[in-house]
N, C-alpha and C positions, 0 to 999 in steps of 0.2 A: 628895183622899181625905176631908179633914175636911168637905167640902161635904155629904156624905151624912149627917152628924150631925143635920142639921135634921129628918130623918125620925123622929128620936126625941123630937121636941118634945112629943108627948103624954105622954111619960114624964117629961121635964124641960124645961119651956117655954123657958128661956133658949137652948136649943140651936137654936131657930129662926133665931137671928142668923147662922148659918153659911150660910144660903141667900142672904144679901145680899153682893153684890160689894164694897160699901163696907167691910164688916167684913173680908172676906178680902184686899182689896188692902193694907190696913194690917198685917194679920197676916202676910201674905207678905213685906212690907217688913221687918218686925221679925225674921222667921225668917231671911231672907237676910242681914240685918245681923249677927245673932248667929253664923251659920255662918261668915261671913268673919272676924269678930273672933276667935272661939274656935278655929277650925281654922287660922287664918292662921299662927301660929307654927310649927305642925307642918309645914305645907306649905312654908313658907320654909326650914325646916331640911332638909326632904327635897330641895328644889331645890338647896340649898347642897351637900349631900352628893353629889348626882348631878353636880355640876360645871356646873349650868345657870346660867351667869353672863353678865352684860351685857358687851358689847364696844363701847367708844366708837368711833364712826367717825372715820377720819383721812383726810387728803388734801384737805380742803375749802380753799377760798380763804381763809376765816377759820377756822382749825382749832378744832374743838370740844375737842380734848384738853386745851387750856390752861384751859378753863372747867369741863369735866365729867370730867377725868381721875380725880378722886377717886371717881367712880361706877363705875369699872372694877371688875368682879368682883361687883357686887351681883346677887343672884339675880333671874332674869327668868322669863318664861313664867308669871307669877302669874295670868294670865288663866284658867288652868284652875280656879283657886279661884272666880273670879267666875262662870264658866259652871256649875260644879257647884252653887254656892249658888242660882243662878237655877233650874236644873233641879229641884233638890230642893224648893225652896220652891213652885214651880209645881205639882209633883206633889202636894204637901200641900194647897194652897189653891185652885188653879184648878179650875173645873168639868171633870170628866173628859169626854173626847170632844169638847171644843170645837175646831172646825176651825181657828179663828183662832189659838188658842194653839199648835196643832200646827204651823201654818205658821211662826210666829215662833220657836218652839223649834228647829225644823228648820234655819231660817236661822241662828240663833245657833250651833248646833252645827257646821254646814257651814263658815261663815265662821271659826269658831274653829279648825276643822281646817286650813283654808288658812293661817291665822296660825301655827298650830302647826308646819306644814311649813316656813314661812318662818323661824320662830325656831330650829327644829331645825338647819337648814342653817347659820344664823349661829353657833350654839353648837358644832356639830360641826366646822365649818371654821375656827372662831376668827376670825371676821370680822364686820363690821357690816352686810354686805349678804347677803340671803337669796335668795328667789325673784326672778326677773327680773320687771320690770313687765309684760311681755307674758304671762308665765305666770300672774301674778296676775289680769290682766284676762280671760284665757281661762277660768280656773277660776270666776271670778265670773260671766262670761257664761253658762257652762254651767248654773250654779245659777239664774240669772234665767230662762233658757229653760225650765227645769223648773218653776219657780214660775208663769210665765205660762201654760204648758200646763195646769197643775193648776187655775189660776184660771178659765181660759176653758172648760174642759170641765165645770166645775161649773155646773149650771143656775142655782143661787141666786147665784152670784158673777160669772158671765160678763158680764151686762149692766152691772153697776156697775163692773166692772174696765175696761170700754171707755170709760167716761165720763172726761172731763177736767174736774176741778174747780179753780177758781182762788180764792185768798183774796179776800174782799170781794164775791164773787158768790153769789147765792142758789142757782142751779142750775148744771148742767154747761154749760160753754162749748162743748164738743165732745161730741156724743152717742155717736159711734163713732170711736175712734182707729185702728181696724183692728188686726189681729194684729201687724203690723210696728210700727205706732205704739205699741201697748201695750208691746211688747218694748223698743223704744228708750227709751221714757219710764221704765219701771221700771228698766232697765239704768242709765240716768243717775242715777236716785235712789239705787239701791243702791250702785253703784260710787262715786258722789260722796260718799255718807255714810261708807262704810267707809274710804275713803282719806283723807277729811278728818279723821276721828277719829284715824286712824293718824298723820297729820302733826302733830296736836295733842299727841300723846303724846311730849313731849320734855323736860318738866320734872316734878319730883316733884308728884304730885297734880293736875296740870293737866287732863289728858284725863278722868280718872275723875271729877273734880269736875264738869266741864262735862257729862259724860254723865249724871250723876245729876240735874242740873237739867233736862236735856232729857227724861229718863225721867219725871220727876214732871209736867212740862208735858203730855206725851202721856198720862199717866194721866188727867188731867182731860179731854183731848180725846177719848180712847177712851170714858170714862164717859159723856160727853155724847152721843157717837155711838150708844152702846148703849142709851140711855134714850129711849124713843119721845117722851115729852112734852118733854124738854129739847131733843132734836134738832129737833122741830117748832117749838118756841118760838124757837130760835136759828138756824133755817133752815139746818141742816147735814144732810148725808146720814145717814139713820138706818140703822145697820148692826146688825141683830138679833144679839145674842150678843157684840157687841164690848165689852161691859162686862167680859168676862173678859180682854180685852187690858189693861184697867185693872189687873187683878190681876197680870198679867205685868209691867206697867210698875212696879207697886209692888215686886215682887220684884227687878226690875232696879235700881230706885232704891235699895232697901235694900242690895243687893249692892255697889253703887257706894260707898255711905257706909261699909259695912263694910271694903271694900278700901282706902278712903282712910285708914282707921285705921292701916294698915301702909305706905301709899304716900305719906303726907304727908312733907314735908321734915324731916330727911334720910330718904329712902325706904329701907325695909328690903327691899323687893321691887318689881320693875317688872312690869306686866301683859304687856308685849311685844305683838307683833302678834297673839298668841293672844287677848288680851283686846280690843285696839283694833278689830280687824277684826270680831270677834264682836259687840261693842256697836254699832258703826256699822251693821252689817248688820241687827241686830235693830231698831234705831230706824227704819231705812228701811222694814222690813217692816211695822212697826206703822203708820207713816205711810201706806203703800200700802193697807193693809186698812181703815183708817178714812177713806180718801179725803181725807187732809189732807197729801198729798205735798209740795205747794208751800209749806206752812207750815214745813217742816223747815229751809229756809234761814234763816227768821226765828228759830225756836226754837233752832236750832243756829248762831246767828250767830257765835260764837267759832270754830267749825269752818270756817265760810265765810271768816272773816278769815285763818285759818291757810292754808287751801288757796288762797285768792285771792292771798295774798302770794307764794306759790311761783309761781303762774301769771304774775303781773305781773313777777316777777323774771326768769323764764325768757324771757318775751316781750321784755322790755327788753334783756336780754343779747344776744338774737339779732338784734333789729331796730336796736339802737343801738350795735352793734359793741363789745360787752363792757361797756357801761355798766349799772350796777345802780341800782335804786331804793332798796333796803334794804341795810343793812350785812350782813345775813345772813337767810336764810329757813329754815324758817317764821318768822313774824314774832316769835314769842317770843324767838328768838335775836337778832333785831335789837335788842330792848330789853335783852338781856343785854350786847350790845356797847356799849350806851349807859349801862352801869354800873347798871342796875336790878338789885336783888338777885332771886334766884330766888323768894323768898317774896313780894316786892312784885309781880312779874309774875303769879305764880299767883293771888294774892289778888285782884288787879285784874281778871284775866280771869274769875275766878269771879263777881265782881260783875257784869261785863258779861253773863255767861251767865245769871244770874238775871234781869237786865233783859230780855234777848232772850226768855227763856222766858215772862216775864209779858206781853211784847208779843204773842207768838204766841197765848197764851190770850185776850188782849184782843180779837183780831181776830174772835172769835166774836160779838161785839156789833156789828161793823162790816160789815153786809151789806145 
C-alpha cells in the first residue's frame, strides 16, 4: 500500500523512496517487529483464556517431562501472531500484485493452517501428538502439486522452474527436470524445510531465532536475484520482480525478532506447529522462486543438524538392534542430557545459524 506513495513525489520529493525495495524491506521488518512486540501480550492472554496450552510429550526412552515439565501449560499456537504480522507488513510494504509475494504468502498461510490443525488436535485431545505423519505429508504434497502446476502453466516462470541450479555453478546443471522431476524436487525442499524447522522448535527461542537468521540471509539472496546488474555480476539467475521477496523476507525476519521478544527463555508463548510449519514452508518457497533451493541446507544448517540427528538415530536404532548414536533427538535434547543449560544450547545454536547464513551468502562469490 505504501509503495504507491512514490507517485506523490512531485508534491513531496522524499516520498520517492517508497519505490525502492531496500527501503521497504527494512520498513517491513520494523513493522512486523512492532506488531509482534506490541500485540504479543494481548495474543498471549487470549490464548491463555482459551485454554490453548502446551502439553509436554511423555513416554520417550529418555522422558522429557523431567526436563521440560515446568513448561506444561504455557500458551502455544503463537504462530498465528507471526503469520498475522507477516501478512499485515507485506500488505503495507510489498508491491501490490507481485506474483512471487503471492506464492510465498499463500504457502505461509497454507502451511500455517496445516500446523494449526496439528496444534488444535493436540490441544483438544490434551496430548502431545497431533496429525499423523502420513496426513501431514499428504497435505504438504497436495500444496506442492498446486504450486508446481501454477509455476509450470505460467509462461514467465515455467522454463526457469524446470532448471536445476547447484551452488558454485554458473548455469543450470539440468535444463529440464520434467514435470515429475520438478514435483519431486520441490516436494523434497518444502517438506524437508517445514519438518526440519518443526523439529528444531523444542527449546525457548531456538527455532524462531534460527528462522530469523535464515530469513535475513534470503533477503540478501532475493535482492541480488531481483537486481539485474548484481545478478549478472555474481552469475546467479536473474528473477525480475524477486526483489519484492526481499521485502517479504524482511517482514519475516522482523516478525521472528518480534516473536523472540516473547519466546526467549523462559518463554511466555510457543509458536507451535502453526508457526514452525508456516516459517519452514515460506523459507522453502522463497528458495524455490529465486532458484537457490540447494543453498537452503547451508543457510539453514541448524535445521539440517536437527533433522539429520533424528534420521541418524532412527537408522542406527533399526540397523544396529536398538543402539543409539545420541542420548536423545533432535540433537538439542542430546545436549540437554549432557547437562548443557537451555540458554547455552539456544545461544550456541544461534551462533551456528549466523555462521551458516553467512556461508550461504558467501557462496554468491564462489562460482
